[in-house]
DRENTI-845884 format. One record per residue (C-alpha): residue number from 1; residue in one letter; x, y, z. Coordinates in Angstrom, 3 decimals, decimal comma. Layout:
# DRENTI-845884
{NUM "A" {X Y Z}} ...
//
This chain:
# DRENTI-845884
{1 "M" {-83,658 0,681 -22,461}} {2 "P" {-83,012 0,185 -26,169}} {3 "G" {-83,678 -3,171 -27,724}} {4 "R" {-82,295 -5,078 -30,635}} {5 "A" {-84,248 -5,109 -33,831}} {6 "G" {-87,020 -7,620 -34,000}} {7 "A" {-89,053 -9,073 -36,830}} {8 "D" {-91,992 -7,032 -38,029}} {9 "P" {-95,034 -9,048 -39,144}} {10 "G" {-94,874 -7,319 -42,513}} {11 "Q" {-91,244 -8,293 -43,122}} {12 "R" {-89,485 -11,565 -43,814}} {13 "P" {-88,204 -13,216 -40,606}} {14 "C" {-84,572 -12,480 -41,549}} {15 "D" {-85,206 -8,764 -41,989}} {16 "L" {-83,772 -6,413 -39,390}} {17 "V" {-85,923 -3,527 -38,266}} {18 "P" {-84,267 -0,519 -36,585}} {19 "I" {-85,027 0,517 -33,054}} {20 "A" {-84,805 4,206 -32,186}} {21 "R" {-83,836 4,697 -28,579}} {22 "S" {-86,174 6,692 -26,395}} {23 "D" {-84,677 9,319 -24,118}} {24 "P" {-86,823 11,063 -21,500}} {25 "G" {-84,774 14,207 -22,089}} {26 "R" {-83,511 16,668 -19,541}} {27 "R" {-84,587 20,077 -18,375}} {28 "V" {-83,130 22,742 -20,665}} {29 "P" {-83,532 26,525 -20,820}} {30 "T" {-86,322 27,256 -23,277}} {31 "N" {-84,508 30,326 -24,557}} {32 "L" {-81,798 28,039 -25,968}} {33 "F" {-84,427 26,353 -28,145}} {34 "A" {-82,981 22,964 -27,232}} {35 "Y" {-84,973 19,784 -27,400}} {36 "P" {-84,925 16,370 -25,737}} {37 "N" {-84,014 13,430 -27,950}} {38 "L" {-87,316 11,615 -27,593}} {39 "V" {-87,891 9,926 -30,929}} {40 "S" {-90,462 7,238 -30,283}} {41 "E" {-91,401 4,626 -27,769}} {42 "P" {-89,197 1,525 -28,072}} {43 "G" {-90,530 -0,839 -30,692}} {44 "P" {-90,122 -1,851 -34,321}} {45 "L" {-89,902 0,947 -36,853}} {46 "P" {-90,447 0,686 -40,611}} {47 "L" {-87,502 0,086 -42,900}} {48 "R" {-87,880 3,588 -44,307}} {49 "S" {-89,275 6,839 -42,981}} {50 "Q" {-89,296 10,299 -44,552}} {51 "L" {-88,882 13,430 -42,423}} {52 "D" {-91,278 16,000 -43,817}} {53 "H" {-93,337 19,062 -42,920}} {54 "D" {-95,850 21,467 -44,418}} {55 "F" {-94,902 24,713 -42,658}} {56 "T" {-92,620 26,277 -45,292}} {57 "D" {-94,751 29,463 -45,350}} {58 "A" {-94,564 29,708 -41,562}} {59 "L" {-90,755 29,446 -41,748}} {60 "A" {-90,730 32,409 -44,131}} {61 "H" {-92,742 34,349 -41,548}} {62 "I" {-90,384 33,329 -38,724}} {63 "A" {-87,382 34,356 -40,809}} {64 "R" {-88,633 37,965 -40,806}} {65 "I" {-88,644 38,119 -36,997}} {66 "R" {-85,560 39,961 -35,803}} {67 "T" {-85,027 38,903 -32,201}} {68 "R" {-85,397 35,804 -30,072}} {69 "R" {-87,647 37,680 -27,640}} {70 "R" {-90,088 38,562 -30,391}} {71 "L" {-89,919 35,017 -31,703}} {72 "E" {-90,975 33,582 -28,354}} {73 "R" {-94,019 35,898 -28,311}} {74 "D" {-94,988 35,385 -31,951}} {75 "P" {-98,389 33,638 -32,304}} {76 "V" {-97,416 31,741 -35,467}} {77 "F" {-94,282 30,377 -33,821}} {78 "R" {-96,172 29,437 -30,656}} {79 "T" {-98,786 27,605 -32,718}} {80 "I" {-96,396 25,490 -34,772}} {81 "R" {-93,706 25,001 -32,122}} {82 "P" {-94,640 21,338 -31,496}} {83 "Q" {-94,278 20,630 -35,219}} {84 "L" {-90,950 22,467 -35,301}} {85 "E" {-89,707 20,395 -32,382}} {86 "R" {-90,733 17,169 -34,105}} {87 "V" {-88,678 18,038 -37,192}} {88 "L" {-85,712 19,437 -35,287}} {89 "R" {-85,338 16,257 -33,247}} {90 "G" {-86,297 14,034 -36,156}} {91 "F" {-84,665 11,350 -38,267}} {92 "E" {-85,079 10,138 -41,816}} {93 "W" {-83,911 6,731 -42,972}} {94 "D" {-84,074 4,055 -45,647}} {95 "L" {-82,480 0,778 -44,593}} {96 "E" {-83,967 -1,594 -47,141}} {97 "P" {-80,850 -1,505 -49,379}} {98 "T" {-78,811 -2,999 -46,513}} {99 "L" {-80,952 -6,128 -46,256}} {100 "G" {-80,986 -7,519 -49,782}} {101 "H" {-77,385 -8,690 -50,058}} {102 "S" {-74,724 -10,471 -48,053}} {103 "L" {-72,788 -8,652 -45,375}} {104 "A" {-69,541 -8,816 -47,342}} {105 "P" {-67,666 -5,482 -47,514}} {106 "R" {-66,388 -4,146 -50,819}} {107 "R" {-62,837 -5,312 -49,979}} {108 "P" {-62,197 -8,715 -48,361}} {109 "G" {-61,465 -8,520 -44,639}} {110 "I" {-61,680 -4,725 -44,540}} {111 "V" {-64,426 -2,235 -43,762}} {112 "R" {-63,619 1,160 -45,228}} {113 "A" {-65,012 4,233 -43,480}} {114 "V" {-64,964 7,704 -45,033}} {115 "A" {-65,814 10,884 -43,112}} {116 "W" {-66,471 13,998 -45,133}} {117 "N" {-67,931 17,429 -44,513}} {118 "V" {-69,573 17,780 -47,925}} {119 "E" {-70,410 21,499 -47,573}} {120 "R" {-74,205 21,119 -47,825}} {121 "G" {-73,941 18,845 -50,872}} {122 "K" {-74,353 21,994 -52,959}} {123 "R" {-71,960 20,667 -55,631}} {124 "F" {-73,977 17,500 -55,854}} {125 "E" {-73,015 16,316 -59,316}} {126 "G" {-69,319 16,498 -58,481}} {127 "L" {-69,898 14,806 -55,124}} {128 "H" {-71,820 12,007 -56,806}} {129 "A" {-69,119 11,586 -59,451}} {130 "L" {-66,337 11,271 -56,874}} {131 "L" {-68,195 8,850 -54,615}} {132 "T" {-68,977 6,582 -57,561}} {133 "S" {-65,723 6,757 -59,507}} {134 "D" {-62,791 7,779 -57,279}} {135 "P" {-60,665 4,655 -56,653}} {136 "E" {-60,489 5,305 -52,901}} {137 "L" {-63,856 6,889 -52,135}} {138 "S" {-65,945 4,528 -54,260}} {139 "T" {-64,850 1,549 -52,142}} {140 "A" {-66,348 2,983 -48,934}} {141 "D" {-68,628 0,738 -46,903}} {142 "L" {-69,514 3,559 -44,474}} {143 "L" {-69,877 7,248 -45,303}} {144 "L" {-70,032 9,620 -42,332}} {145 "L" {-71,306 12,816 -43,947}} {146 "T" {-71,641 16,161 -42,188}} {147 "E" {-73,285 19,329 -43,535}} {148 "V" {-75,993 17,710 -45,656}} {149 "D" {-79,115 19,520 -46,832}} {150 "I" {-82,684 18,451 -47,413}} {151 "G" {-84,774 21,009 -49,292}} {152 "M" {-82,306 23,911 -49,310}} {153 "G" {-82,207 26,207 -52,322}} {154 "R" {-78,400 26,451 -52,219}} {155 "S" {-78,202 22,706 -52,954}} {156 "G" {-81,009 22,670 -55,509}} {157 "N" {-83,644 21,630 -52,953}} {158 "R" {-82,335 18,095 -53,192}} {159 "N" {-82,656 15,476 -50,534}} {160 "V" {-78,877 15,099 -50,489}} {161 "P" {-78,519 12,000 -48,237}} {162 "K" {-81,360 10,137 -49,918}} {163 "E" {-80,181 10,804 -53,456}} {164 "L" {-76,583 9,897 -52,652}} {165 "A" {-77,579 6,710 -50,836}} {166 "H" {-79,839 5,574 -53,659}} {167 "A" {-77,148 6,289 -56,259}} {168 "L" {-74,623 4,257 -54,263}} {169 "G" {-76,986 1,412 -53,353}} {170 "M" {-76,557 2,114 -49,631}} {171 "G" {-78,911 2,582 -46,721}} {172 "Y" {-78,881 5,816 -44,739}} {173 "V" {-79,899 7,469 -41,488}} {174 "F" {-80,215 11,271 -41,428}} {175 "A" {-80,348 13,261 -38,173}} {176 "N" {-81,666 16,797 -38,541}} {177 "Y" {-79,909 19,707 -36,798}} {178 "H" {-81,540 22,899 -37,985}} {179 "L" {-84,377 24,532 -39,805}} {180 "V" {-82,614 27,197 -41,847}} {181 "L" {-84,266 30,614 -42,125}} {182 "A" {-81,879 32,118 -44,681}} {183 "E" {-80,643 31,385 -48,188}} {184 "G" {-77,384 30,255 -46,639}} {185 "D" {-74,143 31,545 -45,197}} {186 "R" {-71,979 34,231 -46,789}} {187 "G" {-71,130 33,202 -50,340}} {188 "E" {-74,318 31,128 -50,573}} {189 "R" {-76,787 33,916 -51,167}} {190 "G" {-78,329 35,471 -54,228}} {191 "H" {-79,063 32,161 -55,961}} {192 "G" {-82,768 33,013 -56,114}} {193 "V" {-83,989 29,504 -55,210}} {194 "P" {-86,395 29,485 -52,224}} {195 "N" {-85,947 26,763 -49,611}} {196 "T" {-88,616 24,073 -49,504}} {197 "K" {-87,931 21,899 -46,430}} {198 "A" {-84,981 23,978 -45,093}} {199 "M" {-83,428 21,066 -43,173}} {200 "H" {-79,721 20,631 -42,461}} {201 "G" {-77,950 17,866 -40,565}} {202 "C" {-75,708 14,812 -40,856}} {203 "A" {-76,133 11,371 -42,395}} {204 "L" {-74,573 7,931 -42,112}} {205 "L" {-74,629 5,945 -45,359}} {206 "T" {-74,026 2,232 -44,851}} {207 "R" {-73,838 -1,073 -46,690}} {208 "F" {-74,560 -2,912 -43,434}} {209 "P" {-77,820 -3,284 -41,480}} {210 "V" {-78,597 -0,738 -38,766}} {211 "L" {-79,753 -2,314 -35,508}} {212 "R" {-80,611 0,881 -33,592}} {213 "F" {-79,872 4,572 -33,547}} {214 "E" {-80,295 7,734 -31,501}} {215 "A" {-78,961 11,289 -31,358}} {216 "V" {-77,180 13,269 -28,659}} {217 "E" {-78,265 16,899 -28,365}} {218 "L" {-75,320 19,328 -28,363}} {219 "Q" {-76,488 22,615 -26,909}} {220 "E" {-74,798 25,420 -28,775}} {221 "R" {-73,237 28,342 -26,987}} {222 "R" {-74,174 30,882 -29,637}} {223 "D" {-77,805 31,349 -30,628}} {224 "K" {-77,899 30,748 -34,381}} {225 "F" {-81,155 32,669 -34,655}} {226 "H" {-78,957 35,773 -34,705}} {227 "A" {-76,237 34,300 -36,937}} {228 "T" {-75,471 35,286 -40,511}} {229 "E" {-77,013 31,979 -41,544}} {230 "K" {-80,145 32,408 -39,448}} {231 "R" {-81,572 29,131 -38,147}} {232 "I" {-83,174 27,359 -35,223}} {233 "G" {-82,126 24,104 -33,604}} {234 "N" {-78,849 22,555 -32,441}} {235 "K" {-76,274 20,132 -33,745}} {236 "R" {-76,682 16,490 -32,721}} {237 "A" {-74,315 13,542 -32,735}} {238 "L" {-75,779 10,521 -34,510}} {239 "L" {-75,155 7,135 -32,854}} {240 "C" {-75,848 3,969 -34,869}} {241 "E" {-75,216 0,323 -34,109}} {242 "L" {-74,425 -1,598 -37,290}} {243 "L" {-74,232 -5,333 -37,959}} {244 "L" {-70,904 -6,105 -39,648}} {245 "P" {-69,856 -9,563 -40,874}} {246 "D" {-67,952 -10,141 -37,609}} {247 "G" {-70,471 -8,592 -35,236}} {248 "P" {-71,831 -5,193 -34,111}} {249 "L" {-70,027 -1,873 -34,515}} {250 "T" {-71,238 1,390 -32,972}} {251 "V" {-70,610 4,454 -35,150}} {252 "A" {-70,785 7,997 -33,769}} {253 "L" {-71,078 10,749 -36,375}} {254 "V" {-70,021 14,076 -34,871}} {255 "H" {-69,964 17,710 -36,015}} {256 "L" {-68,816 20,099 -33,303}} {257 "D" {-69,573 23,810 -33,259}} {258 "P" {-66,978 26,051 -34,979}} {259 "F" {-68,368 29,119 -33,210}} {260 "A" {-67,579 27,751 -29,749}} {261 "G" {-64,210 27,382 -28,064}} {262 "P" {-62,086 24,340 -27,251}} {263 "R" {-63,640 24,024 -23,781}} {264 "D" {-67,132 23,819 -25,271}} {265 "R" {-65,994 21,295 -27,850}} {266 "A" {-64,414 19,194 -25,082}} {267 "R" {-67,670 19,379 -23,113}} {268 "H" {-69,590 18,095 -26,114}} {269 "I" {-67,160 15,206 -26,589}} {270 "R" {-67,593 14,268 -22,926}} {271 "E" {-71,366 14,274 -23,380}} {272 "I" {-71,092 12,081 -26,470}} {273 "V" {-68,710 9,650 -24,761}} {274 "A" {-71,015 9,429 -21,737}} {275 "R" {-73,978 8,621 -23,969}} {276 "L" {-71,922 6,034 -25,853}} {277 "R" {-71,268 4,242 -22,558}} {278 "E" {-75,021 4,010 -22,041}} {279 "F" {-75,662 3,113 -25,670}} {280 "G" {-73,280 0,187 -25,322}} {281 "G" {-71,038 -1,773 -27,636}} {282 "E" {-67,547 -3,230 -27,428}} {283 "R" {-66,375 -1,789 -30,758}} {284 "M" {-66,816 1,860 -31,646}} {285 "L" {-65,786 4,271 -34,386}} {286 "L" {-66,225 8,015 -33,913}} {287 "G" {-65,706 10,318 -36,866}} {288 "G" {-66,581 13,647 -38,381}} {289 "D" {-65,786 17,337 -38,300}} {290 "L" {-64,599 18,181 -34,781}} {291 "N" {-63,778 21,772 -35,816}} {292 "T" {-60,494 21,749 -33,914}} {293 "N" {-59,523 25,101 -35,416}} {294 "T" {-57,666 26,139 -32,184}} {295 "Y" {-59,809 29,293 -31,867}} {296 "D" {-62,819 30,508 -29,933}} {297 "L" {-64,958 32,128 -32,629}} {298 "S" {-67,764 33,174 -30,305}} {299 "S" {-66,627 36,821 -30,452}} {300 "G" {-64,448 38,998 -32,668}} {301 "R" {-62,584 40,395 -29,677}} {302 "G" {-61,794 36,932 -28,365}} {303 "L" {-60,631 35,830 -31,815}} {304 "A" {-58,293 38,822 -32,118}} {305 "Y" {-56,824 38,160 -28,675}} {306 "N" {-56,334 34,482 -29,476}} {307 "F" {-54,716 35,254 -32,819}} {308 "F" {-52,187 37,698 -31,389}} {309 "Y" {-51,452 35,388 -28,456}} {310 "K" {-50,526 32,641 -30,910}} {311 "L" {-48,538 35,062 -33,005}} {312 "T" {-46,453 36,419 -30,126}} {313 "R" {-45,856 33,002 -28,555}} {314 "F" {-45,171 30,883 -31,647}} {315 "G" {-44,534 33,280 -34,528}} {316 "I" {-46,309 32,904 -37,858}} {317 "E" {-44,542 29,622 -38,715}} {318 "G" {-45,217 28,130 -35,300}} {319 "M" {-48,825 29,290 -35,396}} {320 "A" {-49,353 27,571 -38,750}} {321 "A" {-47,748 24,426 -37,312}} {322 "Q" {-50,246 24,466 -34,414}} {323 "Y" {-53,117 24,189 -36,883}} {324 "M" {-51,788 20,782 -37,930}} {325 "K" {-51,427 19,443 -34,385}} {326 "P" {-54,322 20,875 -32,356}} {327 "E" {-54,224 17,864 -30,049}} {328 "E" {-50,908 19,006 -28,579}} {329 "H" {-51,906 22,380 -27,181}} {330 "F" {-54,973 24,467 -27,979}} {331 "E" {-57,474 21,615 -28,402}} {332 "R" {-55,884 19,117 -26,040}} {333 "A" {-58,998 19,065 -23,837}} {334 "V" {-60,999 17,670 -26,770}} {335 "F" {-58,580 14,796 -27,257}} {336 "A" {-58,243 14,229 -23,516}} {337 "A" {-62,007 13,700 -23,426}} {338 "L" {-61,670 11,101 -26,183}} {339 "R" {-58,834 9,318 -24,374}} {340 "D" {-60,785 9,322 -21,122}} {341 "G" {-63,544 7,523 -23,004}} {342 "G" {-61,131 4,849 -24,219}} {343 "F" {-60,807 6,236 -27,765}} {344 "E" {-57,528 6,390 -29,680}} {345 "I" {-56,655 8,658 -32,594}} {346 "D" {-53,244 7,155 -33,462}} {347 "G" {-53,537 4,812 -36,412}} {348 "F" {-56,935 6,229 -37,365}} {349 "N" {-55,660 9,487 -38,909}} {350 "D" {-53,051 10,691 -41,381}} {351 "F" {-51,325 13,433 -39,384}} {352 "T" {-49,254 14,674 -42,318}} {353 "R" {-52,046 16,354 -44,271}} {354 "G" {-54,615 19,004 -43,461}} {355 "T" {-58,332 18,440 -43,858}} {356 "I" {-59,292 22,041 -44,634}} {357 "Y" {-57,400 25,167 -45,689}} {358 "Y" {-57,456 28,744 -44,587}} {359 "D" {-57,109 30,289 -48,049}} {360 "I" {-57,039 34,079 -48,115}} {361 "Y" {-57,617 34,017 -51,878}} {362 "D" {-60,836 32,003 -51,615}} {363 "P" {-63,516 34,754 -51,511}} {364 "E" {-66,054 32,675 -49,587}} {365 "I" {-63,597 31,535 -46,914}} {366 "F" {-62,046 34,954 -46,480}} {367 "R" {-65,420 36,731 -46,197}} {368 "K" {-66,331 34,349 -43,404}} {369 "A" {-63,022 35,050 -41,687}} {370 "L" {-63,588 38,790 -41,928}} {371 "D" {-66,910 38,389 -40,132}} {372 "Y" {-65,011 37,233 -37,055}} {373 "M" {-62,671 40,213 -37,022}} {374 "P" {-63,397 43,666 -35,570}} {375 "K" {-64,266 45,957 -38,484}} {376 "A" {-61,495 48,422 -37,665}} {377 "M" {-58,885 45,673 -38,055}} {378 "R" {-60,022 44,065 -41,287}} {379 "R" {-57,931 46,022 -43,801}} {380 "V" {-54,833 45,801 -41,613}} {381 "M" {-55,339 42,062 -41,073}} {382 "W" {-55,756 41,426 -44,807}} {383 "T" {-52,515 43,207 -45,651}} {384 "Y" {-50,666 41,480 -42,838}} {385 "L" {-51,934 37,987 -43,654}} {386 "E" {-51,301 38,357 -47,374}} {387 "R" {-47,664 39,201 -46,665}} {388 "R" {-47,012 36,674 -43,895}} {389 "L" {-48,786 33,754 -45,564}} {390 "A" {-46,938 34,196 -48,850}} {391 "P" {-44,581 31,235 -48,071}} {392 "W" {-47,665 28,953 -48,079}} {393 "G" {-49,124 30,545 -51,201}} {394 "G" {-51,784 32,163 -49,020}} {395 "R" {-53,225 28,758 -48,117}} {396 "V" {-52,538 27,204 -44,698}} {397 "P" {-53,728 23,662 -43,846}} {398 "L" {-55,634 22,804 -40,646}} {399 "R" {-56,667 19,471 -39,146}} {400 "V" {-60,315 19,631 -38,103}} {401 "D" {-61,715 16,274 -39,330}} {402 "W" {-60,909 13,154 -37,310}} {403 "F" {-61,503 9,493 -36,668}} {404 "A" {-61,167 7,875 -33,236}} {405 "G" {-61,677 4,222 -32,413}} {406 "K" {-62,199 1,821 -29,569}} {407 "G" {-61,934 -1,958 -29,780}} {408 "V" {-61,164 -1,909 -33,525}} {409 "R" {-57,884 -2,144 -35,431}} {410 "P" {-57,250 0,575 -38,042}} {411 "R" {-55,161 0,386 -41,199}} {412 "E" {-53,859 2,879 -43,742}} {413 "P" {-55,594 6,148 -42,791}} {414 "Q" {-55,630 8,685 -45,589}} {415 "V" {-56,602 12,243 -46,404}} {416 "I" {-57,795 12,708 -49,981}} {417 "E" {-56,448 16,160 -50,776}} {418 "R" {-58,653 18,621 -52,616}} {419 "P" {-60,659 16,178 -54,750}} {420 "V" {-62,137 17,835 -57,823}} {421 "A" {-64,803 16,994 -60,379}} {422 "E" {-64,612 18,710 -63,766}} {423 "G" {-61,853 20,898 -62,403}} {424 "K" {-63,866 22,226 -59,447}} {425 "L" {-63,572 21,522 -55,747}} {426 "V" {-66,518 19,552 -54,410}} {427 "S" {-66,205 20,754 -50,806}} {428 "D" {-64,079 23,059 -48,695}} {429 "H" {-63,071 20,007 -46,614}} {430 "N" {-60,954 17,036 -47,614}} {431 "P" {-62,446 13,577 -47,067}} {432 "I" {-60,642 11,314 -44,605}} {433 "L" {-60,731 7,533 -44,620}} {434 "V" {-59,596 4,592 -42,535}} {435 "D" {-59,801 0,845 -43,047}} {436 "L" {-60,912 -1,378 -40,168}} {437 "E" {-59,759 -4,980 -39,976}} {438 "L" {-62,607 -7,440 -39,668}} {439 "G" {-62,243 -9,994 -36,909}} {440 "A" {-59,348 -8,087 -35,350}} {441 "A" {-60,141 -6,502 -31,996}} {442 "D" {-57,756 -3,859 -30,741}} {443 "E" {-56,466 -5,758 -27,722}} {444 "P" {-53,193 -5,365 -25,804}} {445 "D" {-50,297 -7,583 -26,803}} {446 "L" {-49,829 -9,755 -23,711}} {447 "A" {-46,416 -10,916 -24,858}} {448 "E" {-45,178 -7,356 -25,060}} {449 "E" {-46,682 -6,489 -21,673}} {450 "S" {-44,870 -9,416 -20,033}} {451 "E" {-41,470 -8,195 -21,178}} {452 "G" {-39,424 -6,364 -18,556}} 
//
């Protein structure tokens, strides 16, 4: 069982030292390349730990292997597989910045949480500028960041979470998902910068001490070894217990698979909620990119069927409206899984604004969309979409990024639409934020319940 942080002999008695929860794992098919979440035996961990490796050359060799079957037989892969597993299930953190000041949030009585898919952090200077100067984003006490790189050429081989955290004076915990075997996805190639560490995952940046953390393995339906952005590993949900001025708060940072369908995303939410019950905590905040795009992108044929089903049932206007309310129909199983776990989305989200856009005039976005379509349909689909999406200027909003809470009281949720730095978009996603009232548990109003 996990323990609370204890005092390390090398630290001052008041220092908090994180505890990583140990999980014995479960039996998984080896061909899925999935790993148990065993991090370490329970016990004090240092205030900082860097996730590193020295097998960059071996990754270049693995990248040239064409099929999973050949990979499993490859002697280089078989030799370094234990090291690969260590990195793929690994964490990196620096929590010392959270211990040298009081627990006061940036705004009295309020803890501000921001969730943002930062698109690898590849526009780092703009990202840094917004997080330090934007009047809303710069007041964040918690940053739940998805799609962050460490040692990827597309993002300048930066350690994105570390550099952002240090610039903001915050602590961080990074959970690795993948070792990337390509330059990047479509639109991210040809930059000519080799990967160094090739790690990609999520990170929680925090002004408050971290008491313990773990990750929940999310087995992916589609083997990313054969994807356009070739990689090994799986997404993981990062669970952290933080010490706020009014007591502990458990934060779950989630990035669901866009290449799966709503049923798979609902299954992953159920797995996360089940682990949260075991992890414990009366107050919880879940946030991130749930990829509630209303589609199953696991196959081009399935995508085409789903698209034309929406079109014939709702029409183009109704289909666009569904993108803004996925909880009502196509992704309702995802939100049912949240409700079954005691989580609410009302009050935590601004339902009037999208968090990402399907923009047919954005070359990178549209090339990705074309990949999902049968080749014979691509020209026809382009002509059709250009004509039918003209009323929206060719850009349709979707809601894929969410907060959900349990035992906390939210205030003033917002979507920061299309933030730019020096005239350029920083990410393809909009950041979302919500303020949490300190000392205000989300409890039923007994007076209201007694009426009638």
